[in-house]
N, C-alpha and C positions, 0 to 999 in steps of 0.2 A: 248397554246396561248402565254405564257410568253417566251417560247423557240423561237417561231417564231419572236417575237418582238426583242429578243436579236440578232437573226441572221440578221435581217434587220438592226439593229443598227451597228452590226459588219461590214456588207457590206458597209454601208454608211461611216463608219470610214476608211475603206480600200480605198474607192474611193475618199475621201476628198482631199488628196494631189494632185492627178491628176486633179480633178475638180478645185482646187486652181490654178494649173499651167495654165489650159485653161482660167480661168478668168483673170489671170495676162496677158496672151498673148492677150486676147481681149482688155484689157485696154491699153496695149502697142500699139497695132495696131491703136486703136481709137485716142490716143494722138498723135502718129506719123503722122497719116493722117491729124489731125487738125493743127499740127505745120509744115506740109509739110517736114517731115524728110525723108531722104533717107533710106527707109526700108531695102533693100538688104544690104547696107553698115552697118546698125545698127545690122542686124542679124549676119553679119560676126564678128562684135565686140563682140556680145553676146557669140558666139561660142568660140572665142579666150579667153574671160575672164572666161568662165565657164568650159572649157574642161579639164584643168589641175586639177581643184577642183573635177570634176567628177571622174577622174581617181584615184586620191589620196583617195577620200571618198569611192569609190567602194572597194579599197583594205582595207580601215579602217573598213569596215563593219564586217570583220572577227574578229577584236578586240572587237568592240562594241557589237557584238552578244554574246560574252562571259561575258558581263557585265563589261568588263575592260574599261580603259580610257587612251588614250595616247595624251598628250599635246605637245609632242616633234616632231610631224610630220613636222611642218614647219622648225624647226631647222635642222632636219635630211635631208630634201629636200635641204636646203641651202648648207650644207656641201657636200652632194652628187653632187650637181651641180658644186661646186667649185673644187672638186677633179676630176670630169669629164672634166671640162675645162682645168685643169692642164694636164690631160692625153692627151687631144687633142693637146695642145701646144707642148707636148713632142713627140707625134707620128704623128701628122697631119692626124689622122684616126678618122672618125666619128663613125665607128663601135666600135673602142676601147673606145671612149667617152661614147657610149651607154652602153657597158658592164661594164665600171667602175662606171657609175652612178647607174646602177641597183645593181651591186655587193656591192658597198659602202652602199647603202640604206638598202639592205637585211642584211648586217653585223651589221649595227647599230640597226635594229629592233631585230635581234636575240640576240644581247648583252642585250638589255632591258629585253627581255623575260627570258633569261638564268639567269641574275642577280636576277630577281624576283623569279625564281624557286630555285636557290641555297640558297638564303638568306631567302626564304619563306616570301617575302614582297608583299604587294599589288602592282599590276603592275603600278598604277598611281604614286606611290612613286618613283619607279625607273625611270619613264619617266620624273618626275620633276628633278631628278638628271641629267638625260641625257640632258634635255633642257639646263641647266646651262653649262654642259660640252661641248655640241655642239656649243653653242653660243661663248664660249671662243675659241673653235677649229677653228671656221670660221674666227675669228680675226687673229689667228696665221697663218692660211693658206694664208690669204690676205697679211699679213705683210711680209711673207717669199717669196711668189710666185707672188704677184700682182704688179701692177703699180699704185702707190699711194694708193687709197682706194678700188681698184677694181681688178678683174681678168677678162681678156677679151679673147674671142674667135673671130677670124676674121669674120665679118658679112657675107662675101662672102662664107665662108665655110659652113654655115648653111642656107643660103638664100633659097635654093631650097627646104628645108624641112619645111620652115616656111609658110606652106599653110594649109588652113582649111581641105582639103581633106586628107592630110597626118595625121593630128591630129585626124580626125575622124576615120581613118583607125587604128591608134594605140589604140584609145579608144574602137573601136568595137572589136578588137582582145582581148584586156584585159578583156572587159566586157563578151565576149563569154566564156573565160576561167573561170571567176568567176561564171557565171551562171551555167556552167557545173559542177563545183566542189561544189558549194553551194546548188544548187537546185536539182541536179540529182545524187549526190554521197553521201556516208554515212558521209563524212566530215561535210557537212552542217547540216545534221540532228543531228549529235553528238554535234556540237557547239551550236545549238539552245537548245538542251536538257540540256547541261551544263550551258548555260547562264540562262535558265529558272529556274533550281533548281540544284545548284552545289552539294549539299549533296546527292540527289537522283541519280545524274549522277555518283558520286563516288561509291555509293553502288551498282550501276549497272555495275561497272567494267570499266568505261571510265577513261582514263588517261588525267586529266585536264591539266597537264604540257605539254604533247605532243600536245594537241589541241591548247594550247596557243602558242607554238613555231611555229606550222604550220600557225596559224592565223597571227602572226607577220611576218612570211616570206612572206605571200601574201600581207600584208600591205606594207612591204618593197619593194616588186616588184612594187606596185602602186606608191610609193614615188620615186623610181628610174626612172620610166617612166616619172613621172611628172617633175623630175629634168632635164631629157634630153629635154623634150619639152620646159621647161623654158629657156634653153640655146638657142634653135632654135628661140624662140620668142624674147628674150632679152639677147644677147650674152655678155653684159657687166654686170658682177655679183658683188654684194657688200654684206656687212653684213646684209642688209635689204631684200635681195632676199628671196621671199617666207615667209616673216615675218607674213603675215595674213592667211597663208594656214591652220594652226592648228585650228583657230577659224572658218574659213570658212567651214572646214570639219564637225565640230560639228553642225553648223547651218544647213548645207545642209542635213545631215542625219536626223535631227529633222524635218526640213521642208518637207522632203520626206515621213514622216509618220512613221518613225521607233522609237520605244520607247528607251529612254536612258538606260533603264534597260536591253536591249538585249532580248534574249530568242526566243520563238517560232514566235513572230511577226516580227522578223528581215527579211529584204528582200534586195536583191541587187539593185533593181531599185530605192530604196529610195534615193541613192546617186545621181543618174542622175536627177530624178524629183526635188529633193531639190536644187541641184546646179543650174539648169535652172530657178527655181522659184526665188531663191535668186538674180541671175543675172538680170532677168527681172524686179524684184522689184527695184534693184539699177538703172537700165536704166530708169524706169518710174519716179523715184524721181529726176534723173538727168535732164530729159526732162522738169520736172515741176520746175526746178531751185531751189530745196529745199536746204537749208543749210546742210552741211555735218553732223553737230551736230544733226539736226532734223532727218536726214535720219538714223543715228545710233540709235536714240531713237525709231523711228518707227520699225526698225528691232528688237530691244531689246524687245519691247512690243509684237510684233508678235511671237518672239521666246518663250517668257514666256507663252503666251497664248497657243501655240501649245504644249509645254511641259506639261502644266497643263491639257489640254484636253486629251493628250495621257496617262498621269499617272492616271487621274480620270477614264478613260474608262477601264483601266486594273487593277484598284485597287482591285476590287472584285474577279477577276479571277486569279491573279498572285499567284503562289505557294510560300510558305515560303522559304526564302533563308537562 
């Protein structure tokens, strides 16, 4: 009887993020109808606002599954976008811009992972150092290659790519790759095992450093695609480009129902569900004309509540680390 009760509780916890998304969608539609808001246009804005966060957060799942933590994703995305814009201005090629964005982001992610492995440091320590380094590098890039305080790509060059359908296509392709490798290949199982109990995984012969490098590569791929889509959406880049992405990724993953400790309960769809929920919540508060400070407080309270419930539900079942 007790096992049956636990199974029901686990299923309810699993369905809670999706149920929360449906509830937020219902509230959004009700308020939009009451205020006579243009719903199709609002949905287009929601997709534009959330899709980059979805892509970056989906890649970051590989890092968070291992129980690691990367706060430099926003700075990495900014530098990758700046370098990609410089590549376009030098070559006039969108394809080169895409390749440079992805290559730069993967290189930055690998650097963080390799530094952590070589010096045997916690990953979050190296990402803190990378955050400072990348913020300084973005200023140098703008000062050397920019016009004033920005680096620009001609709007006409990326206008045809700045569509919802193109962004959805990029997200669908990347998500399909992540679902395949994370859910149906041994990479995902090994990462969940390592994140759930690193000591047991080590004794079982799993190479934690190798899994960390692969995880950071996947995260870098997501960051690079996010940088490319950022250029298509806002071709004028500054030091503040993608400044909120790092925190948005963390909130999205938690809102999507993934525990911050990683492990077996990690799931790819948490990034998508969480990013949509966060964006819908922001739109609801915007339609209610709530002050930005109050909106941030509401998000913080919900974030803490979700983290507490997630940790409380797994506290009795998590293996010692």
